[in-house]
PASEBA-1860 file (N, C-alpha, C; in nm, 3 decimals):
! residues 231
1> XXXXXXXX> 8.804/9.443/10.505/8.674/9.377/10.513/8.602/9.414/10.644 ~ 8.680/9.424/10.752/8.621/9.461/10.881/8.559/9.600/10.872 ~ 8.626/9.691/10.803/8.575/9.827/10.788/8.442/9.827/10.712 ~ 8.434/9.747/10.607/8.313/9.742/10.526/8.198/9.678/10.602 ~ 8.227/9.569/10.675/8.123/9.497/10.748/8.064/9.581/10.861 ~ 8.149/9.656/10.930/8.103/9.734/11.044/8.049/9.872/11.007 ~ 8.074/9.916/10.883/8.033/10.051/10.841/7.881/10.062/10.836 ~ 7.817/9.974/10.762/7.671/9.971/10.752/7.627/9.824/10.759
9> XXXXXXXX> 7.628/9.767/10.878/7.604/9.622/10.892/7.469/9.576/10.840 ~ 7.371/9.666/10.831/7.237/9.625/10.788/7.213/9.651/10.639 ~ 7.313/9.707/10.571/7.295/9.741/10.429/7.398/9.666/10.344 ~ 7.356/9.578/10.253/7.451/9.511/10.163/7.526/9.614/10.079 ~ 7.649/9.583/10.045/7.734/9.679/9.973/7.669/9.722/9.843 ~ 7.606/9.630/9.771/7.550/9.667/9.641/7.427/9.758/9.653 ~ 7.377/9.772/9.777/7.263/9.862/9.800/7.307/9.995/9.861 ~ 7.437/10.017/9.871/7.487/10.147/9.917/7.438/10.257/9.822
17> XXXXXXXX> 7.396/10.368/9.880/7.368/10.486/9.798/7.501/10.557/9.770 ~ 7.497/10.658/9.684/7.618/10.734/9.655/7.673/10.799/9.782 ~ 7.583/10.850/9.866/7.627/10.915/9.990/7.694/10.815/10.084 ~ 7.636/10.695/10.096/7.693/10.594/10.185/7.829/10.549/10.131 ~ 7.837/10.529/9.999/7.963/10.485/9.937/8.071/10.591/9.957 ~ 8.036/10.716/9.939/8.132/10.824/9.960/8.173/10.834/10.106 ~ 8.077/10.814/10.195/8.108/10.819/10.336/8.206/10.712/10.377 ~ 8.193/10.593/10.317/8.285/10.484/10.348/8.429/10.524/10.317
25> XXXXXXXX> 8.448/10.590/10.204/8.583/10.623/10.159/8.636/10.750/10.224 ~ 8.553/10.854/10.225/8.600/10.986/10.268/8.609/11.000/10.419 ~ 8.511/10.946/10.490/8.501/10.974/10.633/8.556/10.864/10.723 ~ 8.569/10.744/10.670/8.608/10.634/10.756/8.759/10.625/10.779 ~ 8.837/10.683/10.694/8.982/10.677/10.712/9.048/10.795/10.642 ~ 9.161/10.838/10.695/9.233/10.951/10.637/9.354/10.905/10.556 ~ 9.388/10.778/10.564/9.506/10.730/10.495/9.473/10.694/10.351 ~ 9.557/10.742/10.259/9.528/10.724/10.116/9.519/10.577/10.080
33> XXXXXXXX> 9.613/10.495/10.121/9.614/10.357/10.074/9.491/10.280/10.124 ~ 9.438/10.318/10.241/9.316/10.253/10.292/9.195/10.298/10.210 ~ 9.189/10.427/10.179/9.080/10.476/10.095/9.083/10.410/9.958 ~ 9.206/10.389/9.907/9.220/10.329/9.775/9.172/10.184/9.774 ~ 9.204/10.111/9.880/9.157/9.973/9.891/9.004/9.967/9.891 ~ 8.942/10.057/9.968/8.796/10.060/9.976/8.734/10.096/9.841 ~ 8.795/10.192/9.773/8.743/10.233/9.642/8.757/10.118/9.542 ~ 8.869/10.049/9.546/8.889/9.935/9.455/8.789/9.824/9.483
41> XXXXXXXX> 8.753/9.807/9.611/8.654/9.704/9.644/8.517/9.742/9.588 ~ 8.479/9.869/9.601/8.353/9.914/9.544/8.352/9.898/9.393 ~ 8.466/9.923/9.331/8.479/9.903/9.186/8.458/9.757/9.151 ~ 8.518/9.668/9.229/8.504/9.524/9.206/8.358/9.481/9.216 ~ 8.288/9.529/9.321/8.148/9.493/9.342/8.062/9.544/9.226 ~ 8.088/9.669/9.183/8.006/9.728/9.076/8.026/9.656/8.943 ~ 8.140/9.591/8.927/8.165/9.516/8.804/8.103/9.376/8.807 ~ 8.063/9.333/8.927/8.009/9.198/8.943/7.855/9.195/8.950
49> XXXXXXXX> 7.799/9.294/9.017/7.652/9.295/9.035/7.598/9.435/9.010 ~ 7.469/9.443/8.989/7.404/9.574/8.972/7.398/9.644/9.107 ~ 7.452/9.765/9.112/7.462/9.838/9.238/7.374/9.962/9.238 ~ 7.329/9.999/9.356/7.249/10.119/9.371/7.335/10.244/9.356 ~ 7.459/10.235/9.401/7.548/10.352/9.388/7.605/10.358/9.248 ~ 7.637/10.478/9.205/7.699/10.501/9.074/7.844/10.538/9.097 ~ 7.935/10.453/9.052/8.078/10.474/9.079/8.128/10.607/9.025 ~ 8.060/10.659/8.923/8.101/10.788/8.866/8.079/10.902/8.964
57> XXXXXXXX> 7.993/10.878/9.065/7.963/10.981/9.163/8.025/10.950/9.299 ~ 8.117/10.853/9.299/8.190/10.820/9.421/8.329/10.880/9.410 ~ 8.369/10.953/9.510/8.497/11.024/9.507/8.613/10.927/9.499 ~ 8.692/10.940/9.394/8.810/10.855/9.379/8.925/10.913/9.461 ~ 8.988/10.831/9.544/9.098/10.881/9.630/9.213/10.936/9.547 ~ 9.268/11.045/9.593/9.383/11.108/9.528/9.497/11.115/9.627 ~ 9.614/11.071/9.583/9.732/11.076/9.670/9.788/11.217/9.670 ~ 9.788/11.280/9.784/9.841/11.416/9.795/9.990/11.413/9.822
65> XXXXXXXX> 10.065/11.507/9.764/10.210/11.510/9.789/10.240/11.535/9.935 ~ 10.337/11.466/9.986/10.373/11.480/10.126/10.437/11.615/10.153 ~ 10.401/11.675/10.265/10.461/11.803/10.304/10.587/11.781/10.386 ~ 10.622/11.654/10.406/10.740/11.622/10.487/10.837/11.539/10.405 ~ 10.872/11.589/10.288/10.965/11.516/10.203/11.104/11.511/10.267 ~ 11.160/11.395/10.263/11.293/11.378/10.319/11.397/11.435/10.224 ~ 11.485/11.518/10.276/11.589/11.575/10.193/11.689/11.468/10.152 ~ 11.737/11.481/10.030/11.834/11.383/9.981/11.965/11.396/10.059
73> XXXXXXXX> 12.019/11.281/10.093/12.146/11.280/10.165/12.261/11.308/10.069 ~ 12.348/11.397/10.108/12.468/11.428/10.028/12.588/11.399/10.115 ~ 12.673/11.308/10.069/12.787/11.273/10.152/12.888/11.387/10.155 ~ 12.962/11.392/10.261/13.058/11.500/10.282/13.183/11.477/10.197 ~ 13.265/11.581/10.188/13.391/11.569/10.114/13.480/11.463/10.178 ~ 13.480/11.459/10.309/13.563/11.360/10.380/13.518/11.218/10.347 ~ 13.387/11.199/10.338/13.334/11.067/10.303/13.372/11.030/10.160 ~ 13.365/11.128/10.070/13.404/11.104/9.931/13.550/11.061/9.922
81> XXXXXXXX> 13.636/11.132/9.994/13.779/11.100/9.992/13.803/10.959/10.044 ~ 13.730/10.921/10.148/13.747/10.788/10.206/13.704/10.679/10.107 ~ 13.589/10.698/10.044/13.543/10.601/9.944/13.640/10.594/9.827 ~ 13.688/10.711/9.784/13.785/10.718/9.675/13.911/10.640/9.711 ~ 13.956/10.656/9.832/14.078/10.589/9.877/14.061/10.437/9.875 ~ 13.949/10.390/9.928/13.924/10.247/9.933/13.902/10.189/9.793 ~ 13.820/10.257/9.711/13.786/10.205/9.579/13.905/10.201/9.484 ~ 14.002/10.289/9.503/14.116/10.297/9.412/14.230/10.205/9.451
89> XXXXXXXX> 14.216/10.134/9.563/14.325/10.047/9.611/14.319/9.911/9.541 ~ 14.410/9.887/9.450/14.412/9.761/9.375/14.433/9.641/9.466 ~ 14.521/9.654/9.561/14.551/9.541/9.649/14.428/9.494/9.726 ~ 14.339/9.588/9.754/14.219/9.554/9.831/14.119/9.474/9.749 ~ 14.108/9.505/9.620/13.999/9.451/9.540/14.038/9.349/9.433 ~ 14.158/9.353/9.385/14.195/9.278/9.265/14.160/9.129/9.274 ~ 14.213/9.059/9.373/14.199/8.914/9.378/14.055/8.872/9.409 ~ 13.986/8.951/9.493/13.846/8.920/9.522/13.760/8.939/9.398
97> XXXXXXXX> 13.787/9.046/9.323/13.710/9.075/9.201/13.730/8.966/9.095 ~ 13.851/8.913/9.088/13.879/8.806/8.990/13.798/8.681/9.025 ~ 13.783/8.653/9.152/13.713/8.533/9.196/13.560/8.549/9.194 ~ 13.513/8.670/9.214/13.369/8.692/9.234/13.317/8.799/9.139 ~ 13.233/8.758/9.043/13.183/8.853/8.943/13.093/8.960/9.004 ~ 13.019/8.926/9.111/12.934/9.026/9.175/13.017/9.133/9.244 ~ 13.126/9.092/9.304/13.217/9.187/9.369/13.282/9.276/9.264 ~ 13.322/9.217/9.152/13.383/9.295/9.044/13.285/9.400/8.992
105> XXXXXXXX> 13.158/9.361/8.979/13.056/9.456/8.933/13.041/9.571/9.031 ~ 13.040/9.539/9.160/13.026/9.643/9.262/13.144/9.739/9.261 ~ 13.262/9.684/9.246/13.383/9.767/9.242/13.377/9.866/9.125 ~ 13.343/9.814/9.007/13.333/9.901/8.890/13.220/10.002/8.907 ~ 13.110/9.959/8.966/12.995/10.047/8.990/13.037/10.169/9.072 ~ 13.111/10.145/9.180/13.155/10.254/9.267/13.254/10.344/9.195 ~ 13.348/10.286/9.123/13.448/10.366/9.051/13.384/10.459/8.949 ~ 13.283/10.409/8.878/13.216/10.492/8.778/13.141/10.607/8.845
113> XXXXXXXX> 13.078/10.578/8.958/13.006/10.685/9.029/13.101/10.791/9.084 ~ 13.225/10.757/9.109/13.320/10.855/9.160/13.359/10.958/9.056 ~ 13.341/10.926/8.928/13.387/11.016/8.823/13.279/11.056/8.723 ~ 13.159/10.996/8.733/13.053/11.027/8.638/12.920/11.046/8.712 ~ 12.853/11.155/8.685/12.724/11.183/8.749/12.612/11.116/8.670 ~ 12.610/10.984/8.676/12.513/10.905/8.601/12.407/10.846/8.692 ~ 12.290/10.822/8.634/12.186/10.748/8.705/12.225/10.601/8.713 ~ 12.160/10.533/8.807/12.186/10.390/8.825/12.169/10.312/8.695
121> XXXXXXXX> 12.061/10.339/8.621/12.034/10.264/8.498/12.142/10.284/8.394 ~ 12.203/10.403/8.390/12.311/10.428/8.294/12.440/10.359/8.335 ~ 12.467/10.357/8.464/12.587/10.290/8.513/12.580/10.141/8.484 ~ 12.460/10.086/8.489/12.442/9.943/8.466/12.456/9.904/8.319 ~ 12.472/10.003/8.231/12.480/9.973/8.088/12.616/10.014/8.030 ~ 12.722/9.965/8.092/12.857/9.989/8.041/12.888/9.882/7.935 ~ 12.921/9.923/7.813/12.943/9.826/7.705/13.075/9.749/7.722 ~ 13.094/9.643/7.646/13.215/9.561/7.657/13.342/9.637/7.618
129> XXXXXXXX> 13.454/9.591/7.670/13.585/9.641/7.628/13.662/9.523/7.568 ~ 13.780/9.553/7.511/13.852/9.450/7.436/13.995/9.437/7.488 ~ 14.017/9.344/7.582/14.151/9.326/7.641/14.254/9.275/7.539 ~ 14.207/9.215/7.430/14.300/9.166/7.328/14.384/9.277/7.268 ~ 14.335/9.401/7.278/14.412/9.515/7.228/14.543/9.530/7.303 ~ 14.549/9.475/7.424/14.672/9.479/7.506/14.741/9.343/7.510 ~ 14.688/9.247/7.435/14.746/9.113/7.438/14.705/9.032/7.560 ~ 14.600/9.075/7.629/14.551/9.004/7.748/14.439/8.910/7.705
137> XXXXXXXX> 14.454/8.783/7.735/14.357/8.683/7.688/14.274/8.619/7.799 ~ 14.316/8.634/7.924/14.238/8.577/8.034/14.276/8.645/8.165 ~ 14.202/8.612/8.270/14.226/8.674/8.400/14.357/8.631/8.463 ~ 14.414/8.521/8.416/14.543/8.476/8.469/14.655/8.576/8.446 ~ 14.636/8.665/8.351/14.738/8.767/8.321/14.768/8.851/8.445 ~ 14.664/8.872/8.529/14.682/8.958/8.647/14.758/8.890/8.760 ~ 14.785/8.760/8.745/14.860/8.691/8.850/15.003/8.745/8.863 ~ 15.061/8.781/8.748/15.200/8.827/8.749/15.218/8.967/8.692
145> XXXXXXXX> 15.111/9.026/8.639/15.125/9.156/8.571/15.020/9.254/8.622 ~ 15.046/9.380/8.596/14.949/9.486/8.627/14.955/9.589/8.515 ~ 14.850/9.665/8.499/14.842/9.763/8.391/14.929/9.885/8.418 ~ 14.992/9.932/8.313/15.059/10.061/8.321/14.956/10.170/8.292 ~ 14.992/10.294/8.315/14.898/10.403/8.286/14.867/10.410/8.137 ~ 14.966/10.383/8.055/14.946/10.386/7.909/14.849/10.277/7.866 ~ 14.869/10.156/7.919/14.778/10.046/7.886/14.637/10.075/7.937 ~ 14.629/10.127/8.058/14.499/10.157/8.116/14.424/10.262/8.034
153> XXXXXXXX> 14.496/10.362/7.988/14.433/10.468/7.909/14.376/10.413/7.779 ~ 14.442/10.313/7.721/14.392/10.252/7.597/14.256/10.185/7.621 ~ 14.242/10.122/7.737/14.113/10.059/7.769/14.006/10.165/7.793 ~ 14.043/10.270/7.865/13.947/10.379/7.890/13.901/10.440/7.758 ~ 13.996/10.457/7.667/13.964/10.521/7.538/13.866/10.438/7.455 ~ 13.864/10.306/7.480/13.773/10.221/7.402/13.626/10.259/7.424 ~ 13.594/10.304/7.545/13.455/10.342/7.572/13.413/10.466/7.495 ~ 13.513/10.545/7.451/13.481/10.663/7.372/13.434/10.630/7.232
161> XXXXXXXX> 13.454/10.506/7.188/13.409/10.465/7.055/13.262/10.426/7.052 ~ 13.202/10.414/7.169/13.061/10.378/7.174/12.974/10.503/7.181 ~ 12.857/10.494/7.118/12.760/10.603/7.126/12.675/10.583/7.252 ~ 12.723/10.636/7.363/12.652/10.623/7.489/12.543/10.729/7.498 ~ 12.429/10.693/7.553/12.319/10.789/7.566/12.257/10.778/7.705 ~ 12.197/10.888/7.750/12.129/10.892/7.878/11.996/10.821/7.864 ~ 11.969/10.723/7.947/11.850/10.640/7.931/11.721/10.722/7.941 ~ 11.720/10.824/8.023/11.596/10.901/8.046/11.568/11.000/7.934
169> XXXXXXXX> 11.673/11.062/7.879/11.653/11.169/7.779/11.702/11.132/7.639 ~ 11.777/11.022/7.629/11.836/10.977/7.502/11.945/11.072/7.451 ~ 11.985/11.168/7.532/12.093/11.258/7.493/12.227/11.186/7.510 ~ 12.327/11.233/7.439/12.458/11.169/7.443/12.522/11.188/7.580 ~ 12.583/11.084/7.631/12.657/11.094/7.757/12.803/11.058/7.733 ~ 12.887/11.112/7.816/13.031/11.095/7.799/13.090/11.025/7.921 ~ 13.189/10.944/7.895/13.256/10.870/8.002/13.382/10.945/8.043 ~ 13.391/10.975/8.173/13.508/11.045/8.225/13.580/10.956/8.326
177> XXXXXXXX> 13.709/10.979/8.338/13.786/10.906/8.438/13.901/10.993/8.487 ~ 13.906/11.020/8.615/14.015/11.098/8.673/14.148/11.026/8.651 ~ 14.253/11.102/8.636/14.384/11.044/8.607/14.427/10.945/8.714 ~ 14.400/10.975/8.841/14.445/10.886/8.948/14.357/10.761/8.962 ~ 14.251/10.753/8.880/14.166/10.633/8.881/14.177/10.552/8.753 ~ 14.266/10.594/8.661/14.275/10.527/8.531/14.311/10.380/8.546 ~ 14.412/10.349/8.626/14.457/10.210/8.640/14.352/10.123/8.710 ~ 14.301/10.163/8.826/14.197/10.079/8.888/14.070/10.068/8.803
185> XXXXXXXX> 14.031/10.176/8.735/13.912/10.173/8.651/13.930/10.074/8.536 ~ 14.045/10.084/8.467/14.071/9.995/8.354/14.083/9.850/8.401 ~ 14.143/9.830/8.517/14.155/9.695/8.572/14.017/9.636/8.600 ~ 13.931/9.715/8.662/13.795/9.668/8.692/13.716/9.642/8.563 ~ 13.736/9.727/8.463/13.669/9.707/8.334/13.709/9.574/8.270 ~ 13.839/9.545/8.273/13.889/9.421/8.212/13.838/9.297/8.287 ~ 13.842/9.304/8.419/13.796/9.190/8.498/13.647/9.164/8.473 ~ 13.568/9.272/8.471/13.425/9.256/8.444/13.400/9.205/8.302
193> XXXXXXXX> 13.487/9.241/8.209/13.472/9.193/8.072/13.490/9.043/8.064 ~ 13.591/8.989/8.132/13.610/8.844/8.129/13.496/8.771/8.200 ~ 13.446/8.829/8.308/13.329/8.770/8.374/13.208/8.774/8.281 ~ 13.193/8.884/8.209/13.080/8.899/8.116/13.082/8.791/8.009 ~ 13.200/8.761/7.958/13.211/8.662/7.851/13.171/8.522/7.897 ~ 13.185/8.495/8.023/13.147/8.363/8.075/12.997/8.341/8.073 ~ 12.921/8.450/8.070/12.775/8.439/8.070/12.712/8.502/7.946 ~ 12.795/8.563/7.862/12.747/8.626/7.738/12.645/8.737/7.765
201> XXXXXXXX> 12.666/8.810/7.873/12.579/8.924/7.902/12.619/9.042/7.813 ~ 12.525/9.134/7.786/12.557/9.247/7.698/12.637/9.358/7.766 ~ 12.629/9.368/7.901/12.695/9.478/7.971/12.791/9.426/8.077 ~ 12.881/9.514/8.120/12.987/9.473/8.212/12.938/9.455/8.355 ~ 12.851/9.543/8.400/12.803/9.535/8.538/12.675/9.454/8.541 ~ 12.672/9.359/8.631/12.557/9.270/8.635/12.529/9.228/8.778 ~ 12.402/9.215/8.810/12.361/9.159/8.938/12.231/9.086/8.920 ~ 12.217/8.974/8.984/12.092/8.900/8.978/11.995/8.948/9.085
209> XXXXXXXX> 12.041/9.043/9.168/11.959/9.094/9.277/11.888/9.221/9.234 ~ 11.783/9.256/9.308/11.714/9.381/9.283/11.807/9.497/9.315 ~ 11.776/9.613/9.258/11.863/9.731/9.272/11.898/9.761/9.417 ~ 11.796/9.767/9.504/11.822/9.806/9.643/11.911/9.705/9.712 ~ 11.882/9.576/9.694/11.962/9.472/9.757/12.106/9.478/9.708 ~ 12.123/9.502/9.580/12.256/9.510/9.520/12.338/9.620/9.585 ~ 12.280/9.737/9.598/12.353/9.851/9.653/12.383/9.831/9.801 ~ 12.283/9.785/9.876/12.304/9.765/10.019/12.415/9.664/10.043
217> XXXXXXXX> 12.411/9.553/9.970/12.508/9.446/9.991/12.651/9.493/9.969 ~ 12.675/9.564/9.860/12.811/9.596/9.827/12.862/9.725/9.889 ~ 12.775/9.819/9.918/12.821/9.934/9.993/12.852/9.893/10.137 ~ 12.782/9.790/10.183/12.817/9.734/10.315/12.957/9.674/10.310 ~ 12.988/9.604/10.199/13.121/9.544/10.185/13.228/9.652/10.185 ~ 13.203/9.763/10.115/13.301/9.870/10.110/13.317/9.938/10.246 ~ 13.204/9.956/10.316/13.214/10.019/10.447/13.289/9.930/10.545 ~ 13.272/9.798/10.530/13.344/9.704/10.616/13.494/9.715/10.592
225> XXXXXXX> 13.533/9.726/10.464/13.675/9.739/10.432/13.729/9.873/10.482 ~ 13.646/9.976/10.481/13.689/10.105/10.532/13.722/10.097/10.680 ~ 13.633/10.032/10.754/13.658/10.018/10.898/13.781/9.935/10.924 ~ 13.802/9.831/10.842/13.921/9.745/10.858/14.049/9.823/10.834 ~ 14.046/9.909/10.729/14.167/9.986/10.697/14.198/10.088/10.804 ~ 14.089/10.145/10.866/14.112/10.243/10.971/14.165/10.178/11.097 ~ 14.121/10.052/11.120/14.169/9.979/11.237/14.317/9.944/11.222
END
């Protein structure tokens, strides 16, 4: 508003000529979002009162691609190995995941990313599994028992019965799991399944937080555990 008031203090906005209106947007600021605000204000005025300027002849701001795009960060092999080591440790995650459904979701989220090159939206749509196939009826089973590789593989195989598709292209996607992650992956799947049943959600991974908050919160938790293990 300060920009508009000081631009032509003696001329009401609705009496701006095309040249004055263009000058307000093009010459008064170089930042796209500021030009866009000014253009939207002129649009608002033209929709409310009869204006001397013709909006069709006022330059609409265009967002130009940045020439300083930030390169995507790619973690090193050493970082991958460290995350793999922490995420695959049952003793580190089992009891916390049983108590906290958000933690269980984060654990499974990380495990899936370690073995599948999926987008966030695809990882968030992991279908239910069926622990009854192993005779497991509740989370109390994990108090005295743990999955064997054979049992874990049966749970992993259940995901192969679903027609999974890539959300962006609708093409078929496949679920992979490294052999050394079969037991922790299946354990996380089962724990998330029991948590899912308590709320009747359609998918195993769930968060009530926005995407960014979800990732920051739980990757912070994993990094904290990494530092603890190194200490």
